[in-house]
Structures are given as C-alpha cells and as structure tokens.
ROKOL-425594 format. One record per residue (C-alpha): residue number from 1; residue in three letters; x, y, z. Coordinates in nm, 3 decimals, always signed. Layout:
<seq: NUM	type: ALA	px: X	py: Y	pz: Z> $
...
This chain:
<seq: 1	type: UNK	px: +0.007	py: +0.049	pz: +0.002> $
<seq: 2	type: UNK	px: +0.126	py: +0.306	pz: -0.065> $
<seq: 3	type: UNK	px: +0.040	py: +0.717	pz: -0.020> $
<seq: 4	type: UNK	px: +0.233	py: +0.988	pz: -0.108> $
<seq: 5	type: UNK	px: +0.243	py: +1.360	pz: -0.059> $
<seq: 6	type: UNK	px: +0.325	py: +1.627	pz: -0.312> $
<seq: 7	type: UNK	px: +0.348	py: +1.983	pz: -0.121> $
<seq: 8	type: UNK	px: +0.292	py: +2.183	pz: -0.459> $
<seq: 9	type: UNK	px: +0.197	py: +1.972	pz: -0.821> $
<seq: 10	type: UNK	px: +0.501	py: +2.110	pz: -0.980> $
<seq: 11	type: UNK	px: +0.691	py: +1.771	pz: -0.950> $
<seq: 12	type: UNK	px: +0.413	py: +1.564	pz: -1.027> $
<seq: 13	type: UNK	px: +0.402	py: +1.305	pz: -1.281> $
<seq: 14	type: UNK	px: +0.081	py: +1.293	pz: -1.511> $
<seq: 15	type: UNK	px: +0.159	py: +0.840	pz: -1.524> $
<seq: 16	type: UNK	px: +0.278	py: +0.813	pz: -1.191> $
<seq: 17	type: UNK	px: -0.111	py: +0.871	pz: -1.087> $
<seq: 18	type: UNK	px: -0.259	py: +0.813	pz: -1.367> $
<seq: 19	type: UNK	px: -0.588	py: +0.583	pz: -1.274> $
<seq: 20	type: UNK	px: -0.539	py: +0.646	pz: -0.939> $
<seq: 21	type: UNK	px: -0.681	py: +0.784	pz: -0.641> $
<seq: 22	type: UNK	px: -0.592	py: +1.144	pz: -0.580> $
<seq: 23	type: UNK	px: -0.729	py: +1.437	pz: -0.370> $
<seq: 24	type: UNK	px: -0.623	py: +1.817	pz: -0.432> $
<seq: 25	type: UNK	px: -0.621	py: +2.083	pz: -0.218> $
<seq: 26	type: UNK	px: -0.591	py: +2.448	pz: -0.210> $
<seq: 27	type: UNK	px: -0.786	py: +2.512	pz: +0.122> $
<seq: 28	type: UNK	px: -0.715	py: +2.915	pz: +0.076> $
<seq: 29	type: UNK	px: -0.895	py: +2.929	pz: -0.134> $
<seq: 30	type: UNK	px: -0.958	py: +2.717	pz: -0.492> $
<seq: 31	type: UNK	px: -1.122	py: +2.428	pz: -0.341> $
<seq: 32	type: UNK	px: -1.274	py: +2.536	pz: -0.095> $
<seq: 33	type: UNK	px: -1.444	py: +2.769	pz: -0.293> $
<seq: 34	type: UNK	px: -1.513	py: +2.458	pz: -0.516> $
<seq: 35	type: UNK	px: -1.661	py: +2.313	pz: -0.253> $
<seq: 36	type: UNK	px: -1.893	py: +2.594	pz: -0.159> $
<seq: 37	type: UNK	px: -1.987	py: +2.663	pz: -0.538> $
<seq: 38	type: UNK	px: -2.117	py: +2.318	pz: -0.598> $
<seq: 39	type: UNK	px: -2.280	py: +2.277	pz: -0.264> $
<seq: 40	type: UNK	px: -2.462	py: +2.572	pz: -0.333> $
<seq: 41	type: UNK	px: -2.590	py: +2.479	pz: -0.619> $
<seq: 42	type: UNK	px: -2.373	py: +2.531	pz: -0.945> $
<seq: 43	type: UNK	px: -2.403	py: +2.260	pz: -1.193> $
<seq: 44	type: UNK	px: -2.027	py: +2.265	pz: -1.263> $
<seq: 45	type: UNK	px: -1.679	py: +2.362	pz: -1.224> $
<seq: 46	type: UNK	px: -1.442	py: +2.447	pz: -1.541> $
<seq: 47	type: UNK	px: -1.090	py: +2.487	pz: -1.395> $
<seq: 48	type: UNK	px: -0.882	py: +2.689	pz: -1.577> $
<seq: 49	type: UNK	px: -0.489	py: +2.715	pz: -1.596> $
<seq: 50	type: UNK	px: -0.492	py: +3.087	pz: -1.691> $
<seq: 51	type: UNK	px: -0.680	py: +3.333	pz: -1.758> $
<seq: 52	type: UNK	px: -0.681	py: +3.302	pz: -2.099> $
<seq: 53	type: UNK	px: -0.800	py: +2.952	pz: -2.127> $
<seq: 54	type: UNK	px: -1.103	py: +3.068	pz: -1.894> $
<seq: 55	type: UNK	px: -1.134	py: +3.267	pz: -2.173> $
<seq: 56	type: UNK	px: -1.156	py: +3.066	pz: -2.458> $
<seq: 57	type: UNK	px: -1.365	py: +2.825	pz: -2.250> $
<seq: 58	type: UNK	px: -1.662	py: +3.076	pz: -2.224> $
<seq: 59	type: UNK	px: -1.716	py: +3.124	pz: -2.554> $
<seq: 60	type: UNK	px: -1.845	py: +2.746	pz: -2.592> $
<seq: 61	type: UNK	px: -2.066	py: +2.860	pz: -2.288> $
<seq: 62	type: UNK	px: -2.428	py: +3.019	pz: -2.355> $
<seq: 63	type: UNK	px: -2.367	py: +3.400	pz: -2.074> $
<seq: 64	type: UNK	px: -2.666	py: +3.321	pz: -1.919> $
<seq: 65	type: UNK	px: -2.542	py: +2.958	pz: -1.830> $
<seq: 66	type: UNK	px: -2.199	py: +3.058	pz: -1.684> $
<seq: 67	type: UNK	px: -1.970	py: +3.306	pz: -1.460> $
<seq: 68	type: UNK	px: -1.609	py: +3.374	pz: -1.512> $
<seq: 69	type: UNK	px: -1.433	py: +3.313	pz: -1.134> $
<seq: 70	type: UNK	px: -1.082	py: +3.381	pz: -1.098> $
<seq: 71	type: UNK	px: -0.828	py: +3.555	pz: -0.916> $
<seq: 72	type: UNK	px: -0.468	py: +3.711	pz: -0.959> $
<seq: 73	type: UNK	px: -0.236	py: +3.839	pz: -0.600> $
<seq: 74	type: UNK	px: -0.553	py: +3.725	pz: -0.460> $
<seq: 75	type: UNK	px: -0.765	py: +3.958	pz: -0.670> $
<seq: 76	type: UNK	px: -1.037	py: +3.934	pz: -0.910> $
<seq: 77	type: UNK	px: -0.921	py: +3.957	pz: -1.216> $
<seq: 78	type: UNK	px: -1.087	py: +4.253	pz: -1.409> $
<seq: 79	type: UNK	px: -1.414	py: +4.161	pz: -1.580> $
<seq: 80	type: UNK	px: -1.487	py: +3.839	pz: -1.447> $
<seq: 81	type: UNK	px: -1.812	py: +3.815	pz: -1.284> $
<seq: 82	type: UNK	px: -1.661	py: +3.652	pz: -0.976> $
<seq: 83	type: UNK	px: -1.315	py: +3.657	pz: -0.731> $
<seq: 84	type: UNK	px: -1.208	py: +3.356	pz: -0.571> $
<seq: 85	type: UNK	px: -1.428	py: +3.348	pz: -0.253> $
<seq: 86	type: UNK	px: -1.630	py: +3.059	pz: -0.070> $
<seq: 87	type: UNK	px: -1.886	py: +3.376	pz: +0.030> $
<seq: 88	type: UNK	px: -1.949	py: +3.466	pz: -0.272> $
<seq: 89	type: UNK	px: -2.044	py: +3.153	pz: -0.402> $
<seq: 90	type: UNK	px: -2.399	py: +3.220	pz: -0.246> $
<seq: 91	type: UNK	px: -2.755	py: +3.033	pz: -0.389> $
<seq: 92	type: UNK	px: -2.809	py: +3.281	pz: -0.560> $
<seq: 93	type: UNK	px: -2.555	py: +3.386	pz: -0.751> $
<seq: 94	type: UNK	px: -2.456	py: +3.023	pz: -0.912> $
<seq: 95	type: UNK	px: -2.745	py: +2.793	pz: -0.880> $
<seq: 96	type: UNK	px: -2.773	py: +2.596	pz: -1.196> $
<seq: 97	type: UNK	px: -2.509	py: +2.791	pz: -1.307> $
<seq: 98	type: UNK	px: -2.112	py: +2.670	pz: -1.439> $
<seq: 99	type: UNK	px: -1.837	py: +2.844	pz: -1.327> $
<seq: 100	type: UNK	px: -1.486	py: +2.880	pz: -1.507> $
<seq: 101	type: UNK	px: -1.247	py: +2.920	pz: -1.233> $
<seq: 102	type: UNK	px: -0.884	py: +3.061	pz: -1.283> $
<seq: 103	type: UNK	px: -0.672	py: +3.089	pz: -0.991> $
<seq: 104	type: UNK	px: -0.326	py: +3.129	pz: -0.948> $
<seq: 105	type: UNK	px: -0.241	py: +2.793	pz: -0.710> $
<seq: 106	type: UNK	px: -0.552	py: +2.576	pz: -0.731> $
<seq: 107	type: UNK	px: -0.705	py: +2.548	pz: -1.062> $
<seq: 108	type: UNK	px: -0.321	py: +2.421	pz: -1.160> $
<seq: 109	type: UNK	px: -0.282	py: +2.208	pz: -0.929> $
<seq: 110	type: UNK	px: -0.605	py: +2.050	pz: -1.038> $
<seq: 111	type: UNK	px: -0.500	py: +2.075	pz: -1.407> $
<seq: 112	type: UNK	px: -0.206	py: +1.865	pz: -1.307> $
<seq: 113	type: UNK	px: -0.379	py: +1.602	pz: -1.148> $
<seq: 114	type: UNK	px: -0.658	py: +1.505	pz: -1.349> $
<seq: 115	type: UNK	px: -0.546	py: +1.163	pz: -1.472> $
<seq: 116	type: UNK	px: -0.627	py: +1.047	pz: -1.138> $
<seq: 117	type: UNK	px: -0.971	py: +0.849	pz: -1.108> $
<seq: 118	type: UNK	px: -1.097	py: +0.984	pz: -0.849> $
<seq: 119	type: UNK	px: -0.991	py: +1.303	pz: -0.831> $
<seq: 120	type: UNK	px: -1.158	py: +1.421	pz: -0.500> $
<seq: 121	type: UNK	px: -1.139	py: +1.825	pz: -0.440> $
<seq: 122	type: UNK	px: -1.082	py: +1.829	pz: -0.035> $
<seq: 123	type: UNK	px: -1.119	py: +2.099	pz: +0.151> $
<seq: 124	type: UNK	px: -1.172	py: +2.161	pz: +0.560> $
<seq: 125	type: UNK	px: -1.525	py: +2.262	pz: +0.450> $
<seq: 126	type: UNK	px: -1.626	py: +1.945	pz: +0.380> $
<seq: 127	type: UNK	px: -1.273	py: +1.680	pz: +0.518> $
<seq: 128	type: UNK	px: -1.567	py: +1.457	pz: +0.675> $
<seq: 129	type: UNK	px: -1.697	py: +1.370	pz: +0.305> $
<seq: 130	type: UNK	px: -1.404	py: +1.418	pz: +0.090> $
<seq: 131	type: UNK	px: -1.175	py: +1.201	pz: +0.375> $
<seq: 132	type: UNK	px: -1.416	py: +0.900	pz: +0.362> $
<seq: 133	type: UNK	px: -1.428	py: +0.843	pz: -0.012> $
<seq: 134	type: UNK	px: -1.057	py: +0.904	pz: +0.012> $
<seq: 135	type: UNK	px: -1.018	py: +0.585	pz: +0.234> $
<seq: 136	type: UNK	px: -1.231	py: +0.419	pz: +0.066> $
<seq: 137	type: UNK	px: -1.013	py: +0.445	pz: -0.252> $
<seq: 138	type: UNK	px: -0.711	py: +0.400	pz: -0.049> $
<seq: 139	type: UNK	px: -0.868	py: +0.065	pz: +0.084> $
<seq: 140	type: UNK	px: -0.971	py: -0.050	pz: -0.244> $
<seq: 141	type: UNK	px: -0.703	py: +0.055	pz: -0.437> $
<seq: 142	type: UNK	px: -0.424	py: +0.018	pz: -0.180> $
<seq: 143	type: UNK	px: -0.273	py: +0.344	pz: -0.300> $
<seq: 144	type: UNK	px: -0.340	py: +0.716	pz: -0.224> $
<seq: 145	type: UNK	px: -0.201	py: +1.043	pz: -0.336> $
<seq: 146	type: UNK	px: -0.260	py: +1.392	pz: -0.235> $
<seq: 147	type: UNK	px: -0.139	py: +1.716	pz: -0.426> $
<seq: 148	type: UNK	px: -0.144	py: +1.996	pz: -0.240> $
<seq: 149	type: UNK	px: -0.187	py: +2.321	pz: -0.466> $
<seq: 150	type: UNK	px: +0.076	py: +2.533	pz: -0.254> $
<seq: 151	type: UNK	px: +0.153	py: +2.874	pz: -0.283> $
<seq: 152	type: UNK	px: +0.358	py: +3.060	pz: -0.584> $
<seq: 153	type: UNK	px: +0.553	py: +2.677	pz: -0.655> $
<seq: 154	type: UNK	px: +0.611	py: +2.663	pz: -0.248> $
<seq: 155	type: UNK	px: +0.510	py: +2.502	pz: +0.038> $
<seq: 156	type: UNK	px: +0.217	py: +2.571	pz: +0.175> $
<seq: 157	type: UNK	px: +0.148	py: +2.538	pz: +0.565> $
<seq: 158	type: UNK	px: -0.250	py: +2.517	pz: +0.570> $
<seq: 159	type: UNK	px: -0.222	py: +2.263	pz: +0.250> $
<seq: 160	type: UNK	px: +0.037	py: +2.047	pz: +0.398> $
<seq: 161	type: UNK	px: -0.170	py: +2.031	pz: +0.744> $
<seq: 162	type: UNK	px: -0.460	py: +1.898	pz: +0.568> $
<seq: 163	type: UNK	px: -0.261	py: +1.675	pz: +0.353> $
<seq: 164	type: UNK	px: -0.145	py: +1.503	pz: +0.728> $
<seq: 165	type: UNK	px: -0.546	py: +1.472	pz: +0.816> $
<seq: 166	type: UNK	px: -0.630	py: +1.270	pz: +0.491> $
<seq: 167	type: UNK	px: -0.277	py: +1.067	pz: +0.532> $
<seq: 168	type: UNK	px: -0.450	py: +0.996	pz: +0.942> $
<seq: 169	type: UNK	px: -0.791	py: +0.914	pz: +0.777> $
<seq: 170	type: UNK	px: -0.682	py: +0.688	pz: +0.475> $
<seq: 171	type: UNK	px: -0.477	py: +0.507	pz: +0.776> $
<seq: 172	type: UNK	px: -0.763	py: +0.461	pz: +0.967> $
<seq: 173	type: UNK	px: -0.709	py: +0.307	pz: +1.360> $
<seq: 174	type: UNK	px: -0.462	py: +0.091	pz: +1.182> $
<seq: 175	type: UNK	px: -0.123	py: +0.114	pz: +1.374> $
<seq: 176	type: UNK	px: +0.030	py: -0.131	pz: +1.142> $
<seq: 177	type: UNK	px: +0.287	py: +0.020	pz: +0.903> $
<seq: 178	type: UNK	px: +0.314	py: -0.353	pz: +0.752> $
<seq: 179	type: UNK	px: +0.344	py: -0.310	pz: +0.371> $
<seq: 180	type: UNK	px: +0.247	py: +0.082	pz: +0.363> $
<seq: 181	type: UNK	px: +0.503	py: +0.307	pz: +0.192> $
<seq: 182	type: UNK	px: +0.514	py: +0.695	pz: +0.233> $
<seq: 183	type: UNK	px: +0.680	py: +0.894	pz: +0.089> $
<seq: 184	type: UNK	px: +0.915	py: +1.189	pz: +0.272> $
<seq: 185	type: UNK	px: +0.621	py: +1.399	pz: +0.271> $
<seq: 186	type: UNK	px: +0.331	py: +1.239	pz: +0.357> $
<seq: 187	type: UNK	px: +0.602	py: +1.112	pz: +0.625> $
<seq: 188	type: UNK	px: +0.602	py: +1.513	pz: +0.693> $
<seq: 189	type: UNK	px: +0.281	py: +1.605	pz: +0.659> $
<seq: 190	type: UNK	px: +0.118	py: +1.332	pz: +0.888> $
<seq: 191	type: UNK	px: +0.385	py: +1.476	pz: +1.162> $
<seq: 192	type: UNK	px: +0.237	py: +1.827	pz: +1.063> $
<seq: 193	type: UNK	px: -0.107	py: +1.684	pz: +1.153> $
<seq: 194	type: UNK	px: +0.002	py: +1.560	pz: +1.520> $
<seq: 195	type: UNK	px: +0.162	py: +1.894	pz: +1.574> $
<seq: 196	type: UNK	px: -0.170	py: +2.104	pz: +1.507> $
<seq: 197	type: UNK	px: -0.402	py: +1.825	pz: +1.615> $
<seq: 198	type: UNK	px: -0.778	py: +1.875	pz: +1.575> $
<seq: 199	type: UNK	px: -0.625	py: +2.266	pz: +1.584> $
<seq: 200	type: UNK	px: -0.784	py: +2.350	pz: +1.216> $
<seq: 201	type: UNK	px: -0.779	py: +2.740	pz: +1.299> $
<seq: 202	type: UNK	px: -0.444	py: +2.687	pz: +1.467> $
<seq: 203	type: UNK	px: -0.250	py: +2.552	pz: +1.124> $
<seq: 204	type: UNK	px: -0.459	py: +2.750	pz: +0.875> $
<seq: 205	type: UNK	px: -0.396	py: +3.103	pz: +0.982> $
<seq: 206	type: UNK	px: -0.086	py: +3.057	pz: +1.084> $
<seq: 207	type: UNK	px: +0.075	py: +3.043	pz: +0.733> $
<seq: 208	type: UNK	px: +0.182	py: +3.340	pz: +0.507> $
<seq: 209	type: UNK	px: -0.116	py: +3.295	pz: +0.293> $
<seq: 210	type: UNK	px: -0.413	py: +3.422	pz: +0.552> $
<seq: 211	type: UNK	px: -0.130	py: +3.672	pz: +0.661> $
<seq: 212	type: UNK	px: -0.184	py: +3.777	pz: +0.299> $
<seq: 213	type: UNK	px: -0.539	py: +3.735	pz: +0.301> $
<seq: 214	type: UNK	px: -0.616	py: +3.949	pz: +0.616> $
<seq: 215	type: UNK	px: -0.381	py: +4.222	pz: +0.529> $
<seq: 216	type: UNK	px: -0.602	py: +4.219	pz: +0.193> $
<seq: 217	type: UNK	px: -0.916	py: +4.229	pz: +0.393> $
<seq: 218	type: UNK	px: -1.017	py: +3.906	pz: +0.311> $
<seq: 219	type: UNK	px: -1.006	py: +3.795	pz: +0.664> $
<seq: 220	type: UNK	px: -1.386	py: +3.607	pz: +0.669> $
<seq: 221	type: UNK	px: -1.283	py: +3.411	pz: +0.361> $
<seq: 222	type: UNK	px: -1.009	py: +3.255	pz: +0.570> $
<seq: 223	type: UNK	px: -1.246	py: +3.237	pz: +0.892> $
<seq: 224	type: UNK	px: -1.532	py: +3.057	pz: +0.580> $
<seq: 225	type: UNK	px: -1.251	py: +2.808	pz: +0.472> $
<seq: 226	type: UNK	px: -1.149	py: +2.653	pz: +0.858> $
<seq: 227	type: UNK	px: -1.529	py: +2.506	pz: +0.890> $
<seq: 228	type: UNK	px: -1.456	py: +2.180	pz: +0.965> $
<seq: 229	type: UNK	px: -1.749	py: +1.967	pz: +0.749> $
<seq: 230	type: UNK	px: -1.961	py: +2.257	pz: +0.659> $
<seq: 231	type: UNK	px: -2.113	py: +2.066	pz: +0.372> $
<seq: 232	type: UNK	px: -2.149	py: +1.666	pz: +0.301> $
<seq: 233	type: UNK	px: -2.005	py: +1.650	pz: -0.042> $
<seq: 234	type: UNK	px: -1.759	py: +1.535	pz: -0.219> $
<seq: 235	type: UNK	px: -1.649	py: +1.738	pz: -0.568> $
<seq: 236	type: UNK	px: -1.485	py: +1.538	pz: -0.858> $
<seq: 237	type: UNK	px: -1.300	py: +1.650	pz: -1.072> $
<seq: 238	type: UNK	px: -1.329	py: +1.452	pz: -1.459> $
<seq: 239	type: UNK	px: -1.321	py: +1.563	pz: -1.784> $
<seq: 240	type: UNK	px: -1.237	py: +1.959	pz: -1.696> $
<seq: 241	type: UNK	px: -1.536	py: +1.942	pz: -1.503> $
<seq: 242	type: UNK	px: -1.583	py: +1.929	pz: -1.132> $
<seq: 243	type: UNK	px: -1.924	py: +1.789	pz: -0.997> $
<seq: 244	type: UNK	px: -2.071	py: +1.647	pz: -0.723> $
<seq: 245	type: UNK	px: -2.031	py: +1.300	pz: -0.635> $
<seq: 246	type: UNK	px: -2.340	py: +1.124	pz: -0.622> $
<seq: 247	type: UNK	px: -2.299	py: +0.871	pz: -0.343> $
<seq: 248	type: UNK	px: -2.476	py: +0.531	pz: -0.334> $
C-alpha cells in the first residue's frame, strides 16, 4: 500500500497517478471555493490553468449559463463576474450556473492531477465526506496521492497540514505499517497533523497565505475556510469538469 503527498503539483508526473485515486487541496482558497459553489447549487466548475484559457472556455457556453470567476494576486480578475472567495458563492448567484474558475495555485493543481481516478476535491469545509471517500479509495486500490496546490510554487502550511489529516484518515485506526510505503512528504505531513492535532484554525491561520489574505481584507474568507464539515459533499474532477459525486 502506498501513500504519497506532493507539497506542490510541480513535481507531479501524470503517468505516476494515471488511473489512481488523488485528493487535491487548496485550502486558501480554490478548493474551498469550489466546495462552496457546488454545495450552493452550481452545476459544475471548469478549472482553467490561465485567464486566457478561462476566456476560451467561456466562448463555448451561453452567457446566461456561466460565470467567470478567478483571481490573480488574491484579487478578482478585471472583467470577471466573481473572484475566488467561498463567500461569493451564494445560492442566488451560482445556482444552476457553470463556473469557469482560474486561480494562481488551485486550478493549475487540479489540471495537473486530471489523470487520476477519482480526483477528489478536498477542503476543511467538506473534510469528513472527502476523507471518507479518500479512505474508501485507498482501501480499495491500495494507493492514494494527496496533491497540495502550495503557494506560488512553494510549500503552504495550511495545505500540508490538511494533507496530513487526509493521510491520518486514510490510515484509519490501524497501527500496522507493514507493507505500507509513504514518501517523505507524506511522513512530514503526518507529523504536521500530529503537531496541530484538531486545531484546524491554528494550523490554517499560521501560514503566509492567511496573513496575506487578512492584510488584503479577506479575513472572512480565512474564517470561512476553517468551518469544519460545513458541507457533506464530495466534488470529483473528471473530463475538465468538477461535479458533485452521487454517492450511493
């Protein structure tokens, strides 16, 4: 059995994850925003690796059926309908819409992981549901990779901590490490999760991303990102769309 963590997607080799279960995390803020949008009735999310790609996607959808959302340097892209804030994803705004989303870190991580099956979109706000799906996939397939979006191609504390929580969830209560292989990042993420324990807020707010968002007047977004198990949904990314899993 194998558990792997990548602190950024930049070292990820698509062939290494092809057809294997993957969890993608960008706690501040892309995966949190995706979870909020889908929980509040969005039809689907189309992650775009760049603003230009987002605009190309938009050309293939009716204007009344889609919303352009995204950020650069944490701020809404000029001309887009929405930024990258979970608080903007209100039911009256997103219900029935397809969101085309591009962000600095999160959407490139999703695109990098698209060869996985399934690709689970994780956040603090849907942790219980997403972790259960990840553990089920790990037990069934004997392998799980957690991909952190990171911050500007570097390590991000909040993503690494939540990755450690997913590793803990995948392992369950088993104390046996026989026949279990973990890469160094998985070991480090697990130690980080042990260091902070269940103190989600302490871990998420300790990093540079939380400080930057607070300085830019997005403190409420940080608070929204640490509402544990606010939603009981499992978004899955496949064929360039993120939709809600219909779990039986």
